[in-house]
C-alpha positions, 0 to 999 in steps of 0.5 A: 403493145407497139403498133408494129405487131401485124394486121390491126394487132392490138385493136380487137374490140369489145364486141369480139371479146363478147363473142369469144365464148360463142365461138369457143362453143362452136368447136371451130376447127382449122382448115387445110386446102390442098392444091395438087397438080399431080397424082402423087405428092412428094413435097409440100409448101404450106402457106400460113396467113396473117391476122391480129394480136387478139381476136376470137373471131373465126377466119372466114373463107373469104378473108383477105389475109387468106386470099393474100396467101392463096395468090402464092400458089400459082407461081409455085405450082407452075414452076414445080409442074410434074415434080410432085410438089403440092401447095397447102393453104391453112385456114386458122380457127381464129383471126388472133394470136391470142397470147398466151394460147398462140392459137395459130401455132397450134393450127400450124402444128395441126396442119403439119400433122395432117400433111404427114397423115395424108402424104407420109413423111414428105419434106415441107417448106413453110411460108407465113405472112405477118402473124403467120410468119411468126407461127411458121417460125415457131413450128420450124422444129417439126421434123418435116420442115426443111425451110421457112419463108417469113414475110413481113413477120411479126417477131417481137423481142425474145421470140425463140430461135432454137427451133431453127436449128438445121433449117434454111430461113428467109426473113423478107420485109418491105422497107415501107412496112408500117404495120410490122417492124423491119428492124424487129425482123433484122434483130430476129435474124441476128439472134438466129444467125448462129442457130439456123443452117442458112438464114438471111434478111431480105429487104424488098424496096418500096413494099408495104405490109400487104405486099400489094406494091410488088406482088410478082416480086414477092411471089417469085421470091417465095417460089425460088426459095421454096423450090430451091430448099426442096431441091426442085430447081436451083435457087437464083444466085442472089438468093443462094449467096444471101443464104450462104453468106448469113450476112445481116444486111443482105437485101439492102442494095446500094446506089449502084443497085448491087447487093452488099454481101459481107460473109460470116466467118 
């Protein structure tokens, strides 16, 4: 497997393999933490964390990928105060994707069903990082999903795109990411451009995989996208233009700092 496959993808060691049966026997279950500022929830932003290509190690409550996604909640909740928007944080059962099982996809599907059980048929925007971005894109066909923000996603060749029909999709990637591939993200957007309702590739200058260099920028981008898709507040003009254009190099800025937009005809 190529190195551009997410957080330590492909590095599961023998010790983790030996633990697999014990973890399976424990009947691990995913977790869902709801952060709701009001009494009534009318829409949800679901956060999905990253992981590895292969690992049956359970995801601990203190895991760094989980904490990384939790940090998106304050910006979303603060901007949506009084609008009925809640944030849900998914904790997967296992740290790994674990082909052919695709365990995070199963967990994300469970989370969507759990949201519907708790709140009814409310609209949902998915936000996933790395492996979680891949999982979010995979479950985008769920009836509740209105949009997906895939951040530095792990999207190997031949990832399906048919499930993006009718959805609004943001694929954002740091230009210094050495863990997952910006080129793969761009290729994914190219394949999905004729399927999704609105889609764009957004390059974040100076950012590596963990999104630690410009956290405020990432949080603001996700906030604007999620709340724009849900109709809570207008999107920024740059983001709206990018999604409407459907161009394949949106987010790449020229020497003058302006975004080059080439509209799809």
